[in-house]
N, C-alpha and C positions, 0 to 999 in steps of 0.2 A: 490538933483536930480531934474531936470526940467521934465515937463510932456512928452516932446518928447523923452528924454532919457529913462524915465520909460516905455513908450509905446514900444520902441525898445527892451528893456530888456524883457518885457512880451512876445513880438512876438518871441524872441529868444527861450524862454522856450517852447512855444507852438509848434513852427515849427521844432525844432531840436530834442526835447526829451532829450537833453543833459543838464547837470548842467552848469550854467554859473554864475560867481560871478562878480558883478559890484563893482568897488572900493568904499569902504565905507559901503558896505552891507555885512552881515555875509555870509561866504562861506559855501557851503555844506561840511559836514564831509564825507570823502571818505574811502572806504575799498575795499578789493579784494574779489570778489565772483566768484568762478570758473575762467573762462578766462577773466573776466571783472573787470575793475575798476568801482565802482558804488557809488552813493550817498546814503543817508539814506532812500530815497524813491525807491531805486532800479533802478534808471535811469543810463544807461551806460554813462561813462565819458571818453573822450579822451582829454588829456591835450596838449596844444600847447604853446610854449614859446621861451625862449632865455637863454643865459648864462651870467654870470658875474664872473670875477676873481678879487680878492682884492690884488693887488701888484702894485708897481709903473710901472713896465715894461708893464703889461697888461692894465694899465690905461693910454693909449696913450703914451707908451714908455718913462715913467719917466718924462713927461713934466708937470704933474699936482700936484704931491706931492711926498715926499720921507722921508727918515730918520725915519721910523716907527712912523709917525705922525698919530695917531689914528683919531683925530678929522678931519684932512684934508681928510683922506681916506673916512671917513663916509660922510663928506660933499659932496665930489666929486661923490661918488657912489650913494648916495641918489638922487642927482640932475640928474644923468643919468637915474635912475628909473623914476623920474618925467618926464624926456624928452621922454622916450619910451612910458610910459603909458598915460601921460596927454597931452604933447605938440604934439607928433607924433600920438598918438591915436591908438597904436597897441592893438588889441583885444587878448592879450596874457593871458594865465591862469596859467602858471608856470614859475619859474626861476630856473636854475641850478646854484648853488653857489659853487665855488671852494674855499675850505679853504687852500689857497695857502701857500706853505712852506716858503715863504718870512717871515711869522710871527712866524713859529714854529722852524725854523733852527737857530742855534747859529750864531749870526752876526760875519762876518769875517772868518768863517770856509769854506774853499773851498770844493765844491762838484762837481761831474762830470755831474750833471744834475738833473732834477726833480725826476728821478728814484733812486737817491742816498739818502738813509735815514741816512747816517752816522752822519749828523749834527743835526738830530732831537732832540729837547729838549722838554720833556713832560711838564715841568713847563711853558715854553713859549706858548705851545699849549693851555694849560688850561687857561692861562691869556688872550690870544687873542681870544679864543673861546667866552669868556664872554664879551670882550671889542669890538670886531669887528664883528664876525660871527653871534652871536645871535642877536645883535642890527640890523644888516642888514637883517636877516631873518624876524624879527618882522616888519621892515619897509616895506619889500616886501609884506608881508601878508596884511599890511594896504592898499596896492595898489591893492588888489584883486588877488594876486599871491600865488599859492601853491609853496612851496620851496623844492627843492631836493638838499641836501648837499652831496658833494663828499669829500673824504679825501685829505690831502695834497699830492701833487705830483702825479706821475704815477707809474705803476708797472715796476719793472726791466724786462729785456728781458726774464729771466727764473725765475719761482717761483716754490715752492714745498710745500706740506703739511708739516708743522712743521719748515720751514726755518725762517730766520731772518725777512723777509718781512711779512710772515704770522703772526709772533709774533707782529710785528709792527702794523698791521691792527687790531689785537685783542686788543692791548693796546689802540689804538685810539678809536675804537668803544666801547670798554668796558667802557671807561670814558664818551664818548658822551651819551651812553645809560643810564647813571645815572643822566643826567642833566634834571631836571624836566621842565626847561624852554623850552626844546625841546621835551621831551618824552610826556609831558602833553599838547603839542600843536598839535591839530589834523591836522594842515595844513603843518606840516613838515614831510619830507620823507628823506631817506638816500640811496645814491648810494654807494655800498660797496667798490668799487675800480675803478680805471681808466685804461682801456686798458691793461688787461692781454694779454700777447703774447703767450709764451709757458709755459707749466706746466709739471712737472715730473709726468709721468703716473704711474699707479699701476704696470706697467711692468718695471719701472726703466728708461724709455726713455723719454726725453723731446720732446714735440711736441704740436700739436693743432688739435683737431677734431677726434683723434683716440679713440677707445672705452676705452682704458686704461687711456688716458688723460681726457676723459669726466668723468670717475669715480672719478679721482683725483680732478678735478675742482669742482665737486659737494661736495666732502668731504671738500675741502679747504674753500668754502664759507658756508657750513653747520655749521662748527665749529664756524664761526664768528656770524652767525645768532643765534645759540644756546646761545652764550655768551650774546648777546644783549637781547634776550628774558628772560634769567635768571635774568637780571638786571631790568626787568619790562618794557622794551621798546616794545610797541606794534605797533609802527609806521610802515607804509608801507616801505618795503625794496626792492630796485632795484638791482638785481644781474647781474654782467657783464659776458659776454662770453669771450672766449679766441680769439686769432688771432686779437688783437686790437679791441675786442668787435664785431666780425663778425661771430663767430661760436656759434650756438644755438641748433642745432639738438640734441646734446647730452643731453640737459636738458629735452627733451621729454622722454628720456629713463631713465635718472637719475635726477628727479626733486628735487629741494630744498624742504624739508619738513617744514610744519608750515603754519600759517596764514599770510595774508597780504604780499605775495611774488609776485613780478613781475620781469621782466628782462629788463636790460638797454642795448640798442643797439646803435652802431655807424654805420652810412651809409655815405659814400663819393662817389663821381663820380669815376667809375672804379671798385667799389666793387660789389660783387654779380652778375658780368657780365654786369653791367650798363655801359652806355656811359660816356666817359671822353674826354676832349680836349687833356689832356696829362696824363700819369700815375700819380696817385695822392696819397698823404699822405703816411704813413709808409708802408702800404701794397704793394706799388708799383702800384697796380691797372692795368687796361687795358683800351683799347679804347672801349671795349664792343660791343654788337651786337644788340642794340636797345631794344625794349620792351621784345621780347621773351627770349632773353638771360638773361635779368634782372629778368624777372618773374620766370625763371627756378632756378636761384640762390636764389631768395627770397623764392621760394617754398621749396628748399632743406634745408635752414638754419633758416628762420624766421617762416614760417608757422607751422612746427611741434611743436615749443615752444609756439607759439601764440594759438595753440589749447588747451593749458592747463593753460595759465596764461596771464595777460596783458603785453604788451610790451611798452616801452617808449624809443624813440630815443633821446639820450642826447648829440649827436654831429652830425651835418650835415649842410652843406651849399653848394652853388654853385654860381659861377659868371664866365663869360667869362674871359679868362686869361688876356686880355688886361687891366683889371681894377686892377689886383694884390691886391685885397682886400678881398680874402676869402681863406680858406683852400682848398676847392673843386673847381677844374677848369672844368667847363662844362657849358651847357646851359639848360634852361627850356625845350626847345624842344616841341614836340607834343606827346600827349598821344597815345600809340600804335605805335609810330614812333621813330625817332631818338631823342636823348637828355636824360637828367637825371631827372630834377625836376618834370616835368609833369608825367613821368612814375612812379616816386617814390610816388607821391600823389595818383595816381590810385591804386597802389599796397597796400599802407597803408590803404586807404579807403576800399578796397575790403576785406582786412584781417579783418577789423572791430574794432579791439581792440588795435590799434597802435597809440599812441600819439607821437608828434614830435616837434622839436625845430629848430631854426636857430642859428648856432654857429657864425654867423657874429658878429663882435664887437658891443656891445650895444651902444657905442658912435655913431656908424653909424646908428643904428636903431633909435636913438634919433634925428638924423638929418633928417629923412625921412619926407617929407612935402606933399606927396600924389599928387604932380603935375606931370601929364604925360609928357613924352618926345615925340620926333618925330624921324623918320628915319634919321640917320646921325647926330642926336643931342642928343642921349641918354647919360645918366650918369649911374653910378652904382646903383643909387637910383631908376631910373625909366625905366631901360632897361628891357623889358619883358623877355629877356633871362637870367636875374639875379634873385636871390632868394628873394631880398627885394621887388620888385614890385609885383611879383606873390604871395610871402608869405604873404604880408600885406593883400591882398584881399582874399586869401584863409583862413587866420585866421578869417577875418570878416565873411566869408561864414560859417565857423564852428560855430561861435558865433551867427549866425542868423541875422546879420545886413544887411541892405539893400545895394544891389549892382546894377550896371547898368543892365537894362533889358536884358534878353536873346534875342539875335538877330536871332539865328538859333540853331537847335539841329539835329544832324545826327548820324546814326549808322556807326561805323568804325570797321575794322578788322586790325590786325597786319599781315604783315608789312603794315603800313598805306598808303593808296592811296587816290585819290580824291573821289572815290566812291567805294561801295562794289562790287567786281567782281561777275559775275555769275559762273565762273569757278575758282577754287583755288587749287594750288598745296601746299601740306603740307608734311613736312618731318616726316615720321613715327618715333615715339619716341620724338617728339617735341610738342610745343603748339602754338596755335594762340589765341590772345586775342580778345574780342569783347566788345564794350562799346558804350553807348550813350554819346556824347561829345557836350558841348554847347559852343557857342561863345558869349561873353558879350561885345565885342569890346574893350577889354583891352590888346589884343596882346598875350594872352595865353589861354590855355584850362581850362574848368571846366567840370568835369565828373558829369553827371546827375544821381542822385540816383533814381532808379525806377525798376519796374519789367520788365524783359526780358524773354519771353517764347521761349523755344527752343525745336524743334522736330528734331530727327536724324533718318534717315532711317536704318542705320546699326550701332548700338551701339558698336559692336565688332571692328569697324574701327575707329569710332569717338565718343568721350565722352564729355559732357558738365559739367563743374564744376565751379560755381561761377565766371562767366565772362571769362572762359578759355575753349577752345576746345583742348582736348588732342587727338593726333593721336595715338591710341592704337595698331592698326593693319595695315597690308598692304592691300590696296584695295580702294574702292570708297564708298562714302556715301553722301547723300543729307542732308543739314542742313537748316531748315527753322527757321528764327529768327523773332519773332513778338514782337512789342513794341508799346507804346502809346506816342505820341508827341502832346502836346497841345490839348488833347482830341481826336486826330485823330489816328486811328489804322493804323499801317504800318506793312508790312511783306516783307521779302526778303528771297529768297532761293538761296543757294550757293552749287554748286556741287564740292565736295572735292575729290581729288585724293591723296591718302596717299602712298608715296613711300620712302624707307629709304635712298637711295643714289642718289639724283638728281645731275647730272653732270652739274650744273648751278650756275651762279653767285648768291651770297646770301645764298647758301647752302654749296657748296664745298669751303672750306677755305684753301688756299695754305700756310697760315702763322699761323697755330696753334702754331708752334714754329719756329722762325726765318722767315725772309721775303722771301716768295716764289712768284710764278707767276702762273696765270691760264688764259687760253683763252677758253671761253665757245664755240666759233664757231668751234674750231678744237679739243677740248678736251685735249690740251697740257697743262702740268703743270710742274713746277719745285719746289723743296724745297729750302730753304736757306741752308747754310752750316750746316750739321748735323741737318737739319730741318725736320718739320713734316707738312704734308698736309692731309686734309680729312674732316670728318664730326664730329660734336659734337651733342649729344642727351641729352638735359637738363633733360628730364623726364625719360631717360633710354630707350633703344631700346630692345624689347623682341624678340629674335630669337630662343626661346626654342622649337618652332615647327619645326625647320629646323636642318638638320644634318651638313650642310656645308655652308661656306661663301666663295664665289669665286670672285677673282679680276683678270681682264684681261687688259693687255696693248698691244699696237700695235706691238712692236718689242722688242727683247731682249735688256737688258741694262748691263752696266758694272760699275755702280756707287753705288753699295751696296743697291739697292732698296729692301725694305722689307715691308710686309703687317702686320699691327699691330692692336691689339684689347685690349681695357681697360675696365674692369668692375668696376672701381672706377672713380669718376668724378674728376680726378686730373692727369694731364699729367705727373707729376713727380713720379707717382707710377709705380710698375712693370706691364708689359703687356705681352700678348702672341705674339710671333713673328714668322712669316712664311716668309722665304727668297724667292725671285724670282730666285736667281742665274742667269742662262742663259735662263730661261724659260719666256714665255709671260703670264704665268698663275700662280697664287698663291692660294692654297686651304687650308682653315682653317677648321679643324675638330671641330665643335662647341661643340661636346659632350666630347671631350678629350683635352681641353685646360688646360695645366698645366704649372705653373711657375717653376723656378729652385728650389724653396724651397718646391715644392710639392703641393702648393695650387692650387686647381682647379678653373678656372674661371667660373662664372655663366652666361650663355648666356641669361638669362631672364632680365638682366639689364646691357646693354652695353652703355657706355657713350662717348667713343672716338674711332673712327675707321678710319684708313687711312694709309699713306705711309711715311716712313722715308728713307732719302738718304743722301749721303755725300754732295749733292748740286752740282750746276754747270752743270747739265744735264737736258734736257727736256724729259718728258715721255708723250706719247699719251695714255690717259686712254680710254679704250673701254667700260668697264662695271664693276659694282660691284653688286652682287646679292646673295641672299640666295638660297639654293637648298637642295633637299633630295637625289640627285644623284651626286656623286663626279664628274662625267663626263658630267654633264648637261651643255647645252649651254644657253646663255642669251636669255630669251624670250620663251624658249620651255620646261622649267622644269615643271614637274607635270601637263601635259595636260591630263585632264580627259574627255572622251566622253562617256556619258551614253547611248545615242542612236543617230540616224542620225538627229533628229530634235532638239536636245538639245545640246548646246555647251558652252564651257568656253571661255572667252576673256582675253588675256594677252597683256600687252605692251611689247616693245622690251627690257625692263630691267627685264623681268621675273615677273612683278607684276600682280597678278590676279585681273582684273578689274570687271569682271562679271562671275558668276558661275551658270551653269544650266539654261541658258536663251534660249528662242526659237531662232533657227538659223536665221529666217527671221527678227528678231528684234535685233540681237546681235550688229549690228553696229549703231543702232539708237542713235543719239545725241552725238556720239564720235567726238572729234576734228579731223581735217585732220592729217593723219600720217599712219605709218605701224604698224599692229597689228598681233597677232596670234589668229585666230578665228577657233575653232574646229580643232586645230592642223595644220592649214594652214596659211601661210603669206597672209595678205589681206591689200592692200593699199586703204585708204579711202580718197576720194577727194569730198568735198561738193561743 
């Protein structure tokens, strides 16, 4: 190691507080301590890496070696590791190794796919574990990489405790757990399965994410963990979630017992509400809703589990579709704005204990030369909207290596605009992110780690939590954000108005299911055929203080329009329905919402609210508002006047903006518009 590299290594240790292993140097031994992966000195560690699969097809589609040629396989894949780590200079710290069923299946026996274990031959697995997988693991470790080994193949669509696939995993891991070359190697870890989809719940039904399925999933993997521990294997084990490794909230309630347990996550564009260029991967995905939607999905599934154990993303990548070189089709985008990659990094870093990797083929990573491109002349290697260009530099940042100097740092909010507005509308039950974001001139964002001090005038309306503003109630609040940039103190104050049902673009979604339309200027909307339009509340909308929820349209309709409420964050669950029939008004009794099976909906956490119709007809939406009087009108519900000099201020959607203020100050600072002040309509024109 030359003196320059040694100096860079020491700087990395001092500036990041993270453990980093340089090839040729002993790597720190890791273990799990609470929610953290830590080294022997207690330093928090997040791993960053890539994957490698050992089969002819995944090694450049059979063009490099074949016919179970062990030596050619080892030669090719070791050279790829040299290319990634030495020639391209990726600052990676772990590799995910797939023990591909190419080696363990009986040659010539037809299978329906990687989830078919009918051709599995235990003797072949034992032979090639020693001849292929252990040698590759040892070589990767010599390059300064921790190793995460996953079993042959993928999970079948449906699994169950005690079924054939469960027995298969127990057999595989029971044997691996007895191999001292692995279990006595402190740099080897194991990912217990790849992409479970549905599991038979304790209620006998197959699914993902229900309480019964969560219980069963924990039992399924607990039995595998117990077998490995009984064999003396103390290595770190990474446990996958269901739903193609997207469902993790259940582990917070039913965690895997034992030491050295973490959870292995997959993240692709379109998952967790993130943005995608096209629906992606097995989940189908969605186009997403920018940062706020992604952050809500992440908060629902990842953060509860990350609160108790470390998380490791073992599959993820993104590239614009035109390159056709990745599983995930999306762009890096902007933190707090549109796009996938930048928002993923912001969420992972804020969670704090999430390591991640790029699932892009390692042969492509090995070709990376670090040369920037230019507009109109980008390639998949240097396009800032692709994962290789941004990922390469983010990995270097994590490792503490020198990057181009920061050109500017600014505070941004979501949805991201050029500058922080002084007035901001936020949907009650949703979130707005805030972050310091740096520009290094590389074409993509870097989030700046640092303290942000936040003061909020009305915590019942707005709450700050680790980079996120949660709109908890209906009303107004001032938020002052103070931060330090290059030794200079900055402070910005934003006036937030929190209202649950903005009839505005970006809030009202005409295409929650099927393609609809919406005209903000007129309030007219239509649903797609048997479609749904309305609002989604990622953090859940609390209407428990109200008796009724009222929706009004301009004129009677004849197309089956109904007003619907969901207390589960899933459009395909049962919901409460109130028909409009020939009326222009639908009123939901929030205290008595019952489904056909008798279950009562909980108004303290409502996730989807809106309108279903047969499609093909436009409706003019007047208002949607909560009320305590069934006959209330929008904007005049619950007007309290305590004396002639003290008034309450409401907007025309019935949202209380100010309560108990002096009458001569009630309109101060309000934007132009029509208000209810002291029970009277007042037009403000500044």
